[in-house]
C-alpha positions as CSV (number, residue, x, y, z in Angstrom):
1,M,58.9,0.4,-15.1
2,G,57.6,-3.0,-14.5
3,F,54.4,-4.0,-12.7
4,S,54.7,-6.7,-10.2
5,I,52.1,-9.0,-8.8
6,G,53.4,-8.2,-5.3
7,A,51.8,-4.7,-5.7
8,L,48.4,-6.3,-6.3
9,V,48.3,-8.1,-3.0
10,P,48.0,-5.0,-0.7
11,L,45.6,-3.5,-3.2
12,L,43.3,-6.6,-3.1
13,A,43.7,-6.7,0.6
14,L,42.1,-3.2,0.8
15,L,39.6,-3.7,-2.0
16,I,38.0,-6.9,-0.7
17,P,36.6,-5.4,2.6
18,I,35.5,-2.2,0.8
19,V,33.5,-4.3,-1.7
20,A,32.1,-6.4,1.1
21,I,30.9,-3.3,3.0
22,V,29.4,-1.7,-0.1
23,M,27.5,-4.9,-1.0
24,M,26.1,-5.3,2.6
25,N,24.9,-1.8,2.5
26,W,23.4,-2.2,-0.9
27,R,21.6,-5.3,0.3
28,K,20.2,-3.4,3.3
29,V,18.9,-0.6,1.1
30,Q,17.2,-3.1,-1.3
31,M,15.5,-4.9,1.6
32,R,14.3,-1.6,3.0
33,R,13.0,-0.6,-0.4
34,M,11.1,-3.8,-0.6
35,D,9.6,-3.3,2.9
36,L,8.4,0.1,2.0
37,E,6.9,-1.1,-1.3
38,E,5.1,-3.9,0.5
39,R,3.7,-1.4,3.2
40,G,2.5,0.8,0.4
41,R,0.6,-2.1,-1.2
42,I,-0.9,-3.1,2.1
43,G,-2.1,0.4,2.8
44,L,-3.5,0.7,-0.7
45,G,-5.3,-2.6,-0.2
46,R,-6.9,-1.4,3.1
47,E,-7.9,1.9,1.6
48,A,-9.4,0.3,-1.4
49,A,-11.3,-2.2,0.7
50,E,-12.8,0.6,2.8
51,R,-13.9,2.5,-0.4
52,I,-15.4,-0.7,-1.8
53,R,-17.3,-1.2,1.5
54,A,-18.7,2.3,1.4
55,L,-19.7,2.0,-2.2
56,E,-21.4,-1.3,-1.5
57,E,-23.5,0.3,1.2
58,R,-24.5,3.1,-1.1
59,V,-25.5,0.6,-3.8
60,Q,-27.6,-1.3,-1.3
61,V,-29.5,1.9,-0.4
62,L,-30.0,2.7,-4.0
63,E,-31.2,-0.8,-4.8
64,R,-33.7,-0.5,-1.9
65,L,-34.9,2.8,-3.2
66,A,-35.3,1.5,-6.7
67,T,-37.1,-1.8,-5.8
68,D,-39.4,-0.6,-2.9
69,P,-42.9,0.2,-3.8
70,A,-43.5,4.0,-4.1
71,G,-46.1,4.1,-1.3
72,R,-43.8,2.4,1.2
73,L,-41.0,4.8,0.4
74,E,-43.3,7.8,0.7
75,Q,-44.5,6.5,4.0
76,E,-41.0,6.2,5.3
77,I,-40.1,9.7,4.2
78,N,-43.2,11.2,5.9
79,Q,-42.4,9.2,9.0
80,L,-38.9,10.7,9.1
81,K,-40.4,14.2,8.7
82,D,-42.8,13.6,11.5
83,D,-40.0,12.4,13.8
84,R,-38.0,15.6,13.5
85,P,-38.1,17.8,16.6
C-alpha cells in the first residue's frame, strides 16, 4: 500500500478553491464586524454628546441660581407666578 504523489494533485486541486472561498467569507465577516463595531462607537459618541449637552444646560441653570442675588431670583419667581393663567 504505497502512497503516491499523483494522488495529492486532485486533492490539492479541490482543496485550494475551498480554502480560497472560506478565506474570502472570513474576510467579509471580519469587515462586517468592524463596521458594526464602528457604528456602535459612533452611536455611543452621539448619545454621550447629547447627555453632556443636557447636563451642561442644567449646570448653567444651577450656576445662575447659585450666583444671582436672592432678591432678583425671588422677583423672577413671583413674576412667573403672576404670568400663570
